[in-house]
N, C-alpha and C positions, 0 to 999 in steps of 0.2 A: 273397876273393869268387870264387865259382865261376860260370862262364857256361855255359849249356846252350841248345841250339837248341829251337825250339818243339815239334818232333816228339819229341825226347827228353823234354821237360817233360811232354808228354801221356802218354807211356808210363810215365814214372817219377814221376808226380805224388805218390803217397803217400810215396815215399822222400824226394823233395825237400821235401815239407811237414814230414816228421819232422826233416830236417836244419835247416830254417828254424826250427822250434820249438826246436831245441837251440841256436839263436843264430847260425846261419850265414846270410849274405846270399847269395842266388842270383839271378843276372841271366838273364832269358829273352830270347833273341835270335831275330829273324826275318830270314832272309837275311843273317846276320852282323851285323845292326844291333840293338843292345840296345833292347828295347821295354818290358820290365817288370822289376820287382824283387820277389822273394819273400823275406820276412824275418820275424823273430819279432815278435809283437805285444807291446805293453806290457801290463802287468798291468791287467786291467779294473778300473775304479773300483768300490768297494764301493757297494752299494745304500744309499740313505739311509733311516734309520728315522724314520717319522713320530712326532711327539710327543716328540722327544728333548729339547726345551726345556720340557716340561710342568712347571709348578710353579716355573720360574725367571723367567718373565716375567709381569708383571701387565698384562693387556690388558682394556679395557672391554668389557662385553657388547654395547653398541651402539656400534660403531666410527664411525657417521655423526655422532653428537652432537657430538664435539669439532670436527668439520670442517663444521658446519652452515653457517656463514657462507661458507666457501669453495665449498661445493656450491651454495648459492643464487646466488653470484656467477657460477658457471659455467653453471648450468641455469635461472636465473630463479627465480620463486616456486613452481615445481612440480618440485622435485627427485625426488619420488616417481615421476614418469613414467619414470625411468631405473633403477628398482630392480627 
């Protein structure tokens, strides 16, 4: 782990970022006191693809029908006012 003062970090930022991207942890100090850490990021999660379960799940066209009694119990006899 390498420690640099804040002035050096400002003047050498691009080099320090390159070192951090390569896997090195760098501590930035202000007045000799460590204040921040510069390090590599974990690999970003992959974006989810919509519809990846298409054709594998059987869902009803009207999702409210199977839960009609539950909806009426929560909202009374006018469940349509919340749709």
